[in-house]
Residue, then its C-alpha position, 0 to 999 in steps of 0.5 A: m780073204r783072211l790076210l796075214v800081214a807080217t811086219d817088223a815095223w810097228h808101234p812105237q815106231v812112227n813112220g810111213v810103213v806103220r801109217s800105211l799098214e794102219h790105213m790098210a787095216e782100217a779099210g780091210p773090212h770094207l773090202g771083204c778082208t779080215p786082216t791079222l797083223l804079226t808084229p814084234r809085239a808077238f815075240r820077245s824082242v831087243p831094241l836095235p842099237f842106236y834105234p831103241e824104238i825099233r825092236l828086233s824080234l827073237v823069232t824063228a820060222r818054227g815060232v811062226a809055223a806054230r801059230w799057222p793053224d790058229l791064223a789060218p791065213t788064205h793070203v799072206h803079205i810080208a811088209t818088211e825084210g826083218p826077222i818076222g818077214l824072214a821067218t814068215r817068208r820061210v814058212c810060206l815057202a815050206r808050205g807052198q803058200p803064195f805071198t806078196t811083199s812090199y819094198h818100203t825102205r832103201f836098206p842098201e843106202y841106209l846100211a852104206a851110210r853107216a857101214p862099209v857094205p857096198p849097196a850092190w851086195s844088199y840089193a842082191w840079197l833084197r832081190r833074192f828075198h823079194g824074188a820068191a814073192s808072187g808080187t812085190m808092191v812099190s809106191t811109185p813109177s820111178l821106184e818101179r823102174e829103178l828096181a826093175g833095172r836092178g833085176f827085181s821082178n813081179l812089181m806092182r804099184w801101190t800108192r799111198g794117201v793122206d787124211t785130208e780132213l786132219f791135214r788141212p789149211r788152218d789159220e790157228p796160232v801155234a804156241a811153239l812157233a810164236g815170235l819166230p822170224r818168218p818165213l818158217f821152213l819146215f822139216v818133219g821126220r826121223l832125225a837120222v843120218e839117212k834122212n839128210v837133215a843136215a843138208f837142210l840145216s846147213l842152208d843159208l835161208p831167211g827166217t827160221k828152220v823148224v824141225v819136227g821129229d826125233g831120232p839118234d842124230r838129234a843131238r848132233l843136229e842141234a849142235l849143228a844148227p842152234a838157231a833152228r827150233f827143234l820141237g820133237t815128235r808131234t802127231g795128230e792135230d798138233l802136227a797138222r797145225i804145225y804144218a799149216a802154220c809154216d811157209a814151206f816144207v823142205f824135204p832133203s832125203l835122197t833115200d825115201t821111196f815115197g815120203i808120206v810127209l810130202l802129202e801131209a805138207l801139201a794137204c795143209g797147203l804147204p809148198v815142197a822143196a826137195y831134191p829131184v829124186t824118187g819120191p819127190l819126183d813122183v809126188v811133186g814133179g810137174t804138179g806145180a805144188g813144189v820146186l825140185d832142184a839139186d840146189l835145195r836152197a834155191a828150191a826152198l826160196a822158190s817154193l815160197a811163191i807157190p799158191r797154197e791152194a795149188c798144194r792143197q788141190e794136188a794132195l786131194r788126188y791121193t786118198w787112203a781109200e784108193s791106196a787100199r783098193q790097190f793094196y787088196a787088189n794086188i794081193e788077190t791078183a798075185h794069189a790068183q796067179a800063183g795058184v793054190p798053196r801046196p804043203v811041203r813040210r812042217f816045222g816043230r813048235a817053238p816057245l816064243g811069242v804070245g800070238a798075233e794081234p788083229l790088224t785094227r787101227t790102234d794108234p797111240r799117236s792120236 
């Protein structure tokens, strides 16, 4: 299998989409696949307003089609609905090339939080985008049910994993947390309005609130909670030590489709407090490794009583190896069901870009 993965999400972004694709890349050769990644690095791009770490590629379908002979993919997966995803989708449709997609982000809710755009409009557009795919991968049962209820079809399950060697219980001091009143309630993620971090910071909790991450909302959040400890972006061993040194992980998001940080926290022995919504319901609900409650303060306080070993044991159920097995099996199944590609039309050449890059693990976070 020569797999082309088209994604608008890539470094310097640090998020669940990028992490997932990195792990799929790492596993590809072991599962008989040679993956190539088409990212914003292959094209001229401009920073997204308010999110400079996100680059919008100046790409057309002709720009992608010009690379097709060199890429020669037997299979195509479109990971995002941005400019690269749109251009690749158009090329696939023109060539009669089957492709799969994945649904990572609740764009309708994200957009509605910033602009007066009804979510129903955005969902209609997304339904059309993913409707052309042979299969659309979703991370959880509750998300699958929700999208099916909105008219999405050909849904396939693709779970996520966690590196349990990196993210593990530790008994190591963390200088950034030294002397802070306990218990330590931790949030890890992008500091943006859609993450609902203000709901966490506004809780009346004992001890100290610790925030790891950065984003366009940071200045407002720091002003909202001057007593909280903001540590900025942390990765790798540094991040894992912070998880393990805290007492509870608070996940206030109402819009995440999964939340890999939930698994990272659990793997470090950290109980989770969250709202009972998609993501937490699937990862934590009914496991005894966290508390889900519409009253986030009550959930945070109750989570402190959960044994850390119970959290660790729950995280061990999730592996990147199983995630990769599902991912590549979905692609093979969807491609086989769709039939053989049938060329329809050709695009002209375009001067954009410098080519694609191998899908290999190149992680500047470590």
